[in-house]
C-alpha positions in Angstrom: 38.3 -7.0 21.4 39.2 -3.6 19.9 39.0 -0.9 22.5 36.8 1.2 20.3 34.0 -1.5 20.4 34.6 -2.6 24.0 33.5 0.7 25.5 29.9 0.7 24.1 29.1 -2.8 25.4 27.8 -1.6 28.8 25.6 1.0 27.1 24.4 -1.5 24.5 23.5 -4.0 27.1 21.5 -1.3 28.9 19.9 -0.5 25.6 18.8 -4.1 25.1 17.3 -4.2 28.6 15.5 -0.9 28.1 14.2 -2.2 24.7 12.9 -5.4 26.3 11.2 -3.4 29.0 9.6 -1.1 26.5 8.4 -4.2 24.5 6.8 -5.6 27.6 4.7 -2.4 27.7 3.5 -2.9 24.2 6.3 -2.3 21.7 7.3 -3.3 18.2 12.6 -6.0 15.4 14.0 -7.4 12.3 10.4 -7.1 14.3 11.9 -7.7 13.1 9.4 -9.0 8.4 8.9 -9.6 4.4 5.9 -10.5 1.4 6.1 -13.5 -0.9 7.8 -13.2 -4.2 6.8 -15.0 -7.4 10.0 -17.0 -7.7 12.3 -18.8 -5.4 15.3 -16.7 -4.4 18.5 -17.4 -6.4 21.3 -19.4 -4.9 24.5 -17.6 -3.9 27.1 -20.3 -3.9 30.2 -19.3 -1.9 31.7 -22.5 -0.6 35.2 -21.9 0.8 36.3 -25.4 1.8 35.9 -28.9 0.3 33.2 -31.0 2.0 33.8 -34.3 3.6 32.1 -36.9 1.4 29.7 -38.0 4.2 28.7 -34.5 5.2 25.7 -32.7 3.8 26.1 -29.2 2.2 24.6 -26.7 4.6 22.4 -24.2 2.9 21.5 -21.1 5.0 18.4 -18.9 4.6 20.2 -15.6 3.9 17.5 -13.3 5.2 17.6 -9.7 3.9 18.6 -7.8 7.1 21.9 -7.2 8.8 21.7 -9.3 12.0 20.7 -12.4 10.1 23.4 -12.0 7.4 26.1 -11.3 10.0 25.0 -14.4 12.0 25.0 -16.5 8.8 28.5 -15.3 8.0 29.8 -16.2 11.5 28.1 -19.6 11.4 29.4 -20.4 7.9 33.0 -19.6 8.9 32.7 -21.8 11.9 31.2 -24.8 10.1 33.5 -24.5 7.0 36.7 -24.0 9.0 36.0 -25.8 12.2 33.9 -28.7 11.0 34.8 -29.2 7.4 31.3 -28.5 5.9 30.6 -26.9 2.6 28.1 -24.1 3.0 25.9 -22.1 0.7 23.1 -19.6 1.0 19.8 -18.5 -0.6 19.0 -14.8 -0.3 15.5 -13.5 0.2 12.7 -12.3 2.4 11.0 -13.9 5.4 8.1 -15.5 3.5 9.9 -17.0 0.5 12.7 -18.3 2.8 10.3 -19.9 5.2 8.8 -21.7 2.2 12.3 -22.7 1.1 13.1 -24.1 4.5 9.9 -26.1 4.7 10.5 -27.5 1.2 14.1 -28.4 2.0 15.7 -25.9 -0.4 17.5 -24.4 2.7 18.5 -26.2 5.9 19.2 -23.5 8.5 17.5 -20.3 9.4 19.2 -18.3 12.1 16.2 -15.9 12.6 12.6 -17.2 12.6 10.6 -14.3 14.1 7.6 -15.2 16.2 4.7 -14.4 16.2 5.2 -12.8 12.8 5.7 -16.2 11.2 3.6 -18.2 13.7 1.1 -19.8 11.3 3.7 -21.1 8.8 6.1 -22.1 11.7 3.4 -24.0 13.6 2.4 -25.8 10.4 5.9 -26.9 9.6 6.6 -27.9 13.2 3.4 -30.1 13.2 4.5 -31.7 9.9 7.9 -32.5 11.4 9.8 -30.8 8.5 11.6 -28.3 10.8 12.9 -28.2 14.3 13.6 -25.3 16.6 16.9 -25.7 18.5 17.0 -22.5 20.6 16.9 -18.7 20.6 18.9 -16.6 18.2 18.6 -13.0 19.3 17.4 -11.7 22.6 13.7 -10.8 22.7 13.1 -7.8 20.4 10.6 -5.0 20.4 8.7 -4.0 17.2 6.1 -1.4 16.5 4.3 -0.2 13.4 3.9 3.4 14.5 6.9 5.4 15.7 7.6 9.2 15.7 10.7 11.2 16.7 10.8 12.6 20.3 11.0 16.1 18.9 7.7 15.5 17.0 6.1 14.3 20.2 7.4 17.2 22.2 6.0 19.7 19.7 2.6 17.8 19.6 1.6 16.7 23.1 -1.7 15.5 21.8 0.0 12.9 19.7 0.7 9.9 21.9 -1.4 7.1 20.4 -2.5 5.6 17.1 -6.0 7.0 17.7 -4.5 10.5 17.7 -3.2 10.3 14.1 -6.3 11.6 12.4 -5.9 14.9 14.3 -2.2 15.2 13.4 -2.3 13.8 9.9 -0.9 17.0 8.3 2.4 16.6 10.1 3.3 13.6 7.9 1.7 14.5 4.5 4.3 14.4 1.7 4.2 14.6 -2.1 3.8 10.8 -2.5 1.3 10.2 0.3 -1.9 11.2 -1.6 -2.9 13.8 1.0 -2.6 11.3 3.9 0.0 10.7 6.7 2.9 8.9 5.2 3.9 5.8 7.2 7.2 4.2 6.0 6.2 0.6 6.5 7.9 -2.7 6.7 10.4 -4.0 4.1 8.7 -5.8 1.1 8.4 -9.6 1.6 8.4 -9.4 5.4 5.4 -10.6 7.3 5.0 -7.3 9.1 4.2 -5.7 5.7 0.9 -7.5 5.7 0.4 -7.0 9.4 0.7 -3.2 9.0 -1.8 -3.2 6.2 -4.3 -5.0 8.5 -3.6 -2.6 11.3 -4.5 0.4 9.2 -7.8 -1.2 8.4 -8.5 -2.4 12.0 -7.9 1.1 13.3 -10.1 2.7 10.6 -7.1 4.7 9.3 -7.6 4.0 5.6 -8.4 7.7 5.0 -5.6 8.9 7.3 -2.5 6.7 6.7 -0.8 5.9 3.4 1.7 3.0 3.8 4.8 3.7 1.7 7.1 0.8 0.7 10.8 1.6 1.7 12.2 -0.7 -1.0 14.9 -2.2 1.2 16.4 -2.2 4.6 19.1 0.2 3.6 16.6 2.6 2.1 14.4 2.4 5.3 17.4 3.2 7.5 18.6 6.0 5.2 15.2 7.7 5.1 14.7 7.5 8.9 18.2 8.8 9.6 17.8 11.7 7.1 14.6 12.8 8.7 16.1 12.8 12.2 19.2 14.7 11.0 16.9 17.4 9.5 14.4 17.3 12.4 11.6 16.5 10.0 8.4 14.9 11.2 8.4 11.3 10.2 6.1 8.3 10.9 7.7 4.9 10.5 7.9 1.2 11.3 11.0 -0.1 13.0 12.3 -2.6 15.6 15.2 -3.0 18.1 17.6 -3.2 19.5 19.6 -2.3 16.4 22.4 0.1 15.7 20.0 2.6 14.2 17.6 2.5 17.2 20.7 3.0 19.4 21.9 5.9 17.3 18.5 7.6 17.3 18.5 7.4 21.1 22.0 8.6 21.7 22.4 11.2 19.0 18.9 12.5 18.3 17.1 12.4 21.7 15.2 9.3 20.9 11.7 8.4 19.6 8.2 7.6 20.8 6.3 4.4 20.1 2.7 5.4 19.6 0.3 3.6 22.0 -1.9 0.8 20.7 -4.3 -1.6 22.4 -2.4 -4.3 24.2 -1.4 -7.4 22.4 -3.5 -10.5 22.7 -3.5 -13.9 20.9 -7.2 -13.3 19.9 -6.3 -10.0 18.3 -3.3 -11.4 16.5 -5.3 -14.2 15.1 -7.9 -11.7 14.1 -7.5 -8.3 12.6 -4.2 -7.3 14.2 -5.7 -4.2 15.7 -3.3 -4.2 18.7 0.3 -3.7 19.5 3.0 -6.0 18.2 4.1 -8.5 21.0 7.7 -8.8 22.0 9.4 -10.9 19.2 10.9 -14.3 20.0 13.7 -15.1 17.5 14.6 -18.7 17.0 17.2 -20.8 15.2 15.4 -23.4 13.2 16.8 -26.3 11.1 15.5 -29.0 8.8 14.7 -32.0 11.0 17.0 -34.3 9.0 20.0 -32.3 10.3 19.5 -33.9 13.7 20.8 -37.1 12.2 22.9 -36.0 9.3 24.8 -33.2 11.0 24.6 -33.6 14.8 27.7 -31.6 15.4 26.1 -28.6 13.6 23.0 -29.0 15.7 25.1 -29.1 18.9 26.9 -25.8 17.9 23.6 -24.1 17.2 22.1 -25.3 20.5 25.0 -23.5 22.2 24.7 -20.4 20.1 24.3 -17.2 22.0 24.0 -14.1 19.8 23.3 -11.8 22.7 22.5 -8.1 22.3 26.2 -7.2 23.1 27.4 -9.6 20.4 24.8 -8.4 17.9 25.2 -4.6 18.4 29.0 -4.7 18.5 29.1 -6.7 15.3 26.5 -4.5 13.6 28.3 -1.4 14.9 31.5 -2.5 13.2 29.6 -3.2 10.0 28.0 0.2 10.0 31.2 2.1 10.9 33.5 0.3 8.5 31.2 -0.6 5.6 32.8 -4.0 5.6 31.3 -7.0 3.9 29.4 -9.5 6.1 32.2 -12.1 5.8 34.7 -9.5 6.9 32.5 -8.6 9.9 32.3 -12.3 10.8 36.1 -12.8 10.8 36.6 -9.5 12.7 34.1 -10.6 15.3 35.6 -14.1 15.6 39.1 -12.7 15.9 38.2 -10.2 18.6 35.8 -12.1 20.8 35.9 -15.4 22.7 32.2 -16.0 23.2 32.0 -18.4 20.2 34.7 -20.7 21.8 32.1 -22.0 24.2 29.8 -23.0 21.3 32.3 -25.3 19.6 34.6 -28.3 20.5 38.2 -27.6 21.4 39.4 -29.2 18.2 37.1 -27.0 16.1 38.2 -23.9 18.0 41.8 -24.6 17.2 41.0 -25.1 13.5 38.9 -21.9 13.5 41.7 -19.9 15.1 44.2 -21.2 12.6 41.9 -20.1 9.8 41.6 -16.7 11.3 
């Protein structure tokens, strides 16, 4: 591994543990998730190797955030070069791609976030159309209401969601209609609808204006700009991510506003409580168990730990590389993936690298 990215691993692992501890106390990830679109996302065919005649083409759900797209790129390189599969991808948000997976338009989703997608997931599992084959990311925190540490320090009375009406003026902007501007979840993610329900459940309709960030890149850019200029900002986010790590290490951190503790009853009702810690699963079409058992075996061994995730995302952010280039860099500079694949596949992948 490059020395530049090896040094942060201990710190990143510590960050992941801290984030998990925070989540256990009632935190927010990618988390982390998006609202249905009227049309099925368009295919993005990028096969790089000819398929064997008896192998199915593997179509990935190319979810619109960094960790999912990096994982997809790593998996596709492994399956194309180590196992001679043709791969493809459909780009989109959480809701349309869950629908695509249950219809069979895609075959593999590297990140199904629960409980955000619990209802659709449970329905598809009960119907037998999809099968979960293990965890993807480590447990993630996610929260709808976050402020910078410097805002909390200057306003000691602002520690909980219920305090927002008394501090609304801190977050009023030109586009917030005289209310506190909350940069909400990315369009098409399940958390977009959850945050809308939270505002109603907390009686904040006259206090909070949910503002659509447009995209993950726009969300990150707006948050980072506010921190760089020490502006008061109220936003939704999740972790561990490279941005949450950067906010902690370069800008003295942030505060997740307190909410009533999570409960199943609340989550099945009005969502007037904290997000639970997110469980992120790898899920496949059930027919892959028979048609591509070698693929299923690799995914059962998959371990995209916080150190793997944040090092790969750090390289992506620092270099501006394409997701495919991040995948090849990570595979070339790490050995973790070799325990996921057969020795024959590992040799072919190394040769391709």
